[in-house]
Structure formats: structure tokens, C-alpha cells
N, C-alpha and C positions, 0 to 999 in steps of 0.2 A: 159491295165493290168500293163504295165511298170510304167505309171504315178501313178496309184493307189498304187502300191507297194512302190514307193518312198514316196508318201504322208503319207501313214499309217505306213510304216515300219521304216522310219527314226526317227520319235518321240519315237517309242518303244525302238529303239536302244539306244537313248540318254536319255530316261527316262521322257521326257516331252510330254507325248502322250495325244491327244485330245479325246481319247475313254476311258471311265471309267465304271467299273462295281459297281453299288451301291449294298449295302448289300440287299439280298432278291430279286434282279432284275434278270430276266432271260436273258435280253438283255443289251448290252452295251449302254451307253449314249454318244453322241457326244458333246464335249465341245469345243467351239471356242473362241479364244481371252480371255482365263481364266487366271486371275492373281493368283499368289500364295496366299494361305490361310493366312489371317491376324492373327497375334498373339496378336493384341490389344484386350483389354477387349471389350465385347459386349456393345453396347449403351444401357444404363439402364435409360435413361432420364425419361421414364414413369414408371419406376419401383422403389418403395420405397426402399432405401438402408437399408440393415440390420445393426444392431449395430456393431461397430468396436470392435474386441476382445481386443484392446489396452485400455489404461487408458482413462477414460472420461475426455475430456478437460475442463469440467465444474464441476469437483469434485477433491477436495484436495486429494492428494495421501495418506497422513497420517494425519488425522484431529488432532488438538491439544487436549491434555488431561492435567489435572492438574499435574504440575511437569515438564512438557515439556517446551522447550523454545518457546517464542512467536517470530516467525520470520515474521515480518509484514511490512506494508507500510502505511503512512498517505495519505488518499485520501481527497483532499480538494474540497468541493462542494459549489459553488456559482451559483445560478440560473441566467440564461441568461435574457436579457431584453425581448426577445420574448420567452415566456414560452413554452417549448416543451411538447409533449404529455407524458402521463404516460408510454405508450408503449415504446417511445423513451428512456426515463429514464431507464427503466428496461433493454433494449437492451444495453445501455451504461454501465450499471453496469455488465452485463454478459461479455462485451468486457473486462472490467477491471479484472473480476474474472479470465477470461481465461489467461490473461497476467500474473497475479500474480501467478497462478498455474504453469505457465511456468517458473517463477523465483524460484519456490519451497517454496513460502510463505505458511503459514498455518493460518496467522492472517491479519486482516485489521481493520484500524481505520478510521471512517468517521468523518471528521472535517467539521463544517459549521459555518458561521459567524452570530453573533448578534451585535447590535449596541448601542452606547452610544452617547448622544448629545455633551458632552464636558468632560474634565477631572474631573470636579466637579459635574457633573450631577448625579441625584438620579434615572433617568429613563432609563431603558434598554428595547430595543424593537427589534422586527423582522424588517428586511428591505426588499427591492425589491429583494435582492440576497440571502435571507434566505430561504431555502427549507422548505415547510410546513411539519408538523409532518406526515401527511398521505404520502407525497412523500418519506420522510426519511424512513418510515416503509417499503415501497416498496423495496427500495434499500437494506436495512438491510436484508430483507428476501431473496433477490437474493444471497447475500453472505453467508447467513446461509444455504441455501438450497445447496450451493456449498461445504459446509463443513468447512467454515472459522470460526475461533474464531473472534467474532466482538466486536468492541468498538464504542461508539457514543461520540463525543466530541464537544460540542459548545465552540466557541472561540471568544472573543471580537475583532471586527474589529477595526483597529487603524486609519482608514481614517479620522475621526473627531479629531484626537489627534496629528495633525501635528505641533503644537506649540512646544516650548521647552519642553523637557522631555515627548514627545508625544509617550508614550508607555503604554500598558495596565497595566504593573506592577507598574505605578506611579499615578494611579488615586486616587483622594481624594474626595469622594462624600460629599456633604454638610451635608447630613443625612445618616449615614450608615444603620440605621434601614429601611429607605425608600428604599435605594439601595437593601438590601436584600429581602424586600417584593416584589419589582419589578422583581428581578432575580428569585425568587420562582415562580411568575406568569408566567415568560417566559419559564422556563425549565420544569415545570410540565407536559405539554402535550407531550414533547419529552421523558420524563421519562416513560410515559405510553406506547407510541408506541415502545420504546426500549424494554420494558418488553413484549409486544405483540409479537415482533419479536425475543424473546429469546436471546437478546443481552447479551454478557458476562459481559461487563464493561460500566459504564456511568461515564464520567469524569465530576465531578461537577464544577471544576474550572481549569483554565490554566494560569500560569505565572501571578498570581495577587499578586505580592510581597507585595504591600502596604496593602493588606487586610488580609494577612495570620495571623492567631491567633485571628481574630476578633470573639467576642462572637456570632455573627450572623450566623456563619457556623454551629454551633451545631443544632439549630432548622431546618436549611435548609437541613442538611444531614439526620436528623431524618425523615423529611417529604419525602425526596427522597427515603429513604429505604422503606417507606410504599407503594410508587408507583412502585418501581423497585426491583425485586427479585435478580438481579445480583449484582456484586461488584460495590460499589461507590468508586471512586478514585479521587486523585488530582494530577495534573502534575505541578511540581515546575520548575522555571527557574534555569539554572545551577549555576548562581552566588549565589542566596540565598541558594541553596542546599549545597554548600561547606562552607557557613558561619556559619552554625549551625543547630539546630533541626528545621525541618519544622513542625510548630504547627498547625496541621489541624486534625479534628476529623473523619479521615478516616483510614481504615486498609490497603490501597493499595496506594503506592506512585510511580509516574513516574517522570522522569526528562527529560526536554527538553535540551539536552546536546550539547552545542557549545563551548566546552573548547578550547580556542586558544592555539596553540603550535607554538612558534616563531622559526621556522626552515626554511630552504631553500626548494624550490620546489622539489629539488632532494633528500630530506630526505628519508631514508628507512622506511619500514613499522614498523620495530622494534623501530625506534626513535620516530615515531608518537604514537605508543602504550605506550611508556614510558612517553611521554608528557601527554597523557590521565591519566595514572595511577598516575602521580604526582598530577594532580588536584583531583582525587578521594581520594587520600591519605589525603588530607586536611580535609576530613570529617571522613573517616574511612579506615583502612587498611584491607587487607585480603578479604575474600569472602563477596559478597553483594547479597545474594539470595533473599532479599525482595525488590530489586530496579530494576525497569524496565526503560530502555532507551526509553521513550515514543516518543521522536523526536530527530533525529540526521540527519545531512546533511552537505554538503559543495558545494561551487561552483566549477565547472570544469573550473578553470581558475588559472592564475598565482597569487601568493601571497595570496591564500585563507587560508593557514594554520594560518595566523595571525589573521584572523577574520572569522571563519567558518560560523557564523550566518549573514554575510552580504548579505541580500537578494536583494540588489539593484545594486551593482557594476556589471559592464560588462567588466572586463578586458580580455586580450587575453585568448582564450580558451586553456586549458590544461586538457585533460580528465584523464591523468595519476594522476594528483593531487587528483582528486575525487575518482578515483578507489583505490588508495593506502590508502586514508583516510577511506574508507568504510571497507577495509581489516583489517586495524589497530583497528577500533572500534569493529569489529566482534570478533577479537582476544581478546580484553579487556573483552568483554561481557562474553566470555568463560572462560578466566583465572580467572575472579572475580565471576564466577558462578552466573551471573545476570539472571533475568527473560527473557530477550530477547531485541530486538531492533526493532523500527519502523522507517523506512527512510522517510524523508521529501523531496519531496512529489510528488504526481501526481495530477494534476487538473482533476476534474471529466469530464469536457468537452473535454479534450485532447484525441487524439489517442495515447495510450501508444507505439504503434508499429511504430510510426513515429519519426524520429530523430528531436529534437528541433531546431527551427529556431533561431540561436544565434544572429541574428540581433534584435530580440525582446524578446526572451524567457529569463527567469531567468537562471542564470548560475547554480542554485541549481538543475534544472531539470536533472533527471538521466535516465528517460525512453527514449529509443532510442540511448543511448550512450553505444556502445559495451563493452568497457573496464569496466565500472561501472556495467553493467548488469552481466558481467562474475563474478565480484567480489561478487555481491549479491548472484548469484547462487551457488558460491563456499561456501559462508557463510551459506546459508540456507540448503545446503546439507551436512554440516559437521556432524561429529559423536557426537557433543555435545548433551547430553541427557537432559540438563536442570538443573535447581536449585533443583529439587525434591520438596517434599511436607513437609519437616521438617522446620517449621517456627520458630524453636527455635534458629536458627543461625542468628546473626545480622550482 
């Protein structure tokens, strides 16, 4: 009896007793070696999780509407040598959509390459790295379903233009009429799938300085507008933009803006913004509500302010240089009431959540660089309402 009293009585006294009454039970239950009840969530491995009450990671929080700023990223897509499945491509697009939503973006531009044989060639073609129209449509639909404003932008690859003046803006086709006929044949299938995917903008040309103003653009744009119900635009290079009027038969103009500002790496954001404004003032002062920064970026490296568009240099990494530039550009876009900005760039096959390998990666890569990502998030979450819908202001 003494032993029983000690065994049963001591636990009751100290509160850790092996005898419990369950609700509705007439007799107590003996519990031996019982661990404290876990406060961890129950294992729901075999139970389908209910939707989270928080924001959908694959839905833009505030979809773009006319008059709002376009806060976007240029996604550059080259097909790999080993073609991946359509399912893989869609999953990759979803990964990018989730990342962009995390940045606060409401817009995305999908750029892809096409090819020319030489600087004087009249023939344009798809290449092994050109995604097919059907594949492009799949990716555009992923972004559209997520609520993004979407743009499709074919861009001439410069791989065959490595000789002197090897840039897309310096081509001189032997026969311009043949060149435009070839280009129309190339882009028409992409215009049709862009229309099927309810794409907002199709960029009919990018940085083609030497061909701007050619009579061949009129029939090409007219044909494009028959295949595509969204806006047809043109993206001018920054140098031609500030020289004078861009003579193109489109209603929407973007600028690939790599204005150099010759200041030290320690320059303030205000100094960088002033440098940009000085360039823009060469063309027009004041508000620029009809102008979109279609492409802007800079290397995360020392000395980048002198040549923001240097895609190939790999000088010592300096992330603050890149982050401050992004902040300054965003400030200018808002001060001048521009349509928005698209940052160059993320490669479609990259994982945007992984920091770039600076031994091999372009210094212009920004995904995975914390300081620049913070600058982008601050920009995209600003209270800038956009240029509005009054097109009367120039």
C-alpha cells in the first residue's frame, strides 16, 4: 500500500500523472512514458492543402491598367541546344512570374532572337535559339494568366555582325525591299500568336538606326496591325533618340536607354539622375508621358557609369553602382512622368532566385543581387500613379 501510494500519489502531487480521465469515460486510463503533447501542426502529407488566405504568388497584386506605370523586366529567351519539353518551358515561365511578382512588377517583355547572315544580307531567319511561335504563345499565356501586362519583342542577334560596326543599328541590306519582305515573313506568325495570347504590345523593331524612316516600315506596320489587335511599337536606341525625331509609323515609342554619365563610382543618386536628365533634355525638356524606357540596365561593377551598355566587360564587382543607377533611373521616370521602365535583363533559362556567378555571368545581371533587388522593389512599390491617359502632352 505504501509503495502504491508513492507511485500514484507523487505524480498527482507534481502534476505529471500517468492516470487520465478521457471525456465520457467512466474509468481512468493508465498512460506510461507519455511525452508532452506536441504543438506542431499535424502531418497533412496525404491531405490536400487548402488555399492560402494571403496573396496568390502567381497573381499580380495590382494588374496594369491604361495610364498606370509599366514596371517591368526584359526576359530574354534563347532556346537551348537540347530542346526542353513544353511542360518545362511553362514551369520556367511560372518561376519567373513568381519572382517578378515578388519584385512588385506588373509588366514583362519577352525578347527573343532572330538572325541575319551579314551586315548587307537581305535574308532574315529563325535560328536554333529562336523559340517557335507555338512555344512563345505558351509562355505569353503563363504571364497573361498571372495578370501581367505583356510585350513580345523580336530582336536581331549580333553574332554574325562581329566585324567593324557589327551592331544591328548599322546594317545596310543590299535590297531594302527584299529585307522588309523577309522580315514580314518572319514576324507574321509571331504577331498571330501574340494576338491569340492577348499580348498588349508587339515591338516591330528594335535599335535599327540605319533603317529608321525607310518607306518599307509603312506596309509592314499596316500588315502587323491586321494580324495583331494590340499596340504596335518601336524601340529606338538612346543615341538616335536624342539626335532628333524618330521617324517611324507607330503610335508608341520605347527607348533602349544607356545614357552614359561620366562620374565617379561614389556619385550620389541625385548626381546620376541629373546626368540622365541632361541627356533627355537634348531631345525635350519637361514631362515625357509618351515615352517608355523599354530597356535600361548597368553592370554591377566599377566604372560602369561611363558606359552603362557595356555588356561584355567584367571589371571588379560593385553592386552599389548598379543599385544606385536603378534608383536614379526610377526617379527620372517619375519626375518626367514617363510610361515606365523595363530592366535588362533576366535570361529565361536562369534561376532568378540564385545569385549570378560573377566568374561567367554578365555584370548586367541583377537577379540575385540583394541591393539591386531592393532598389527595384522600392521603385515598383512607389506611389507614382503613372503618366495618365491624356495623350495631348508631348
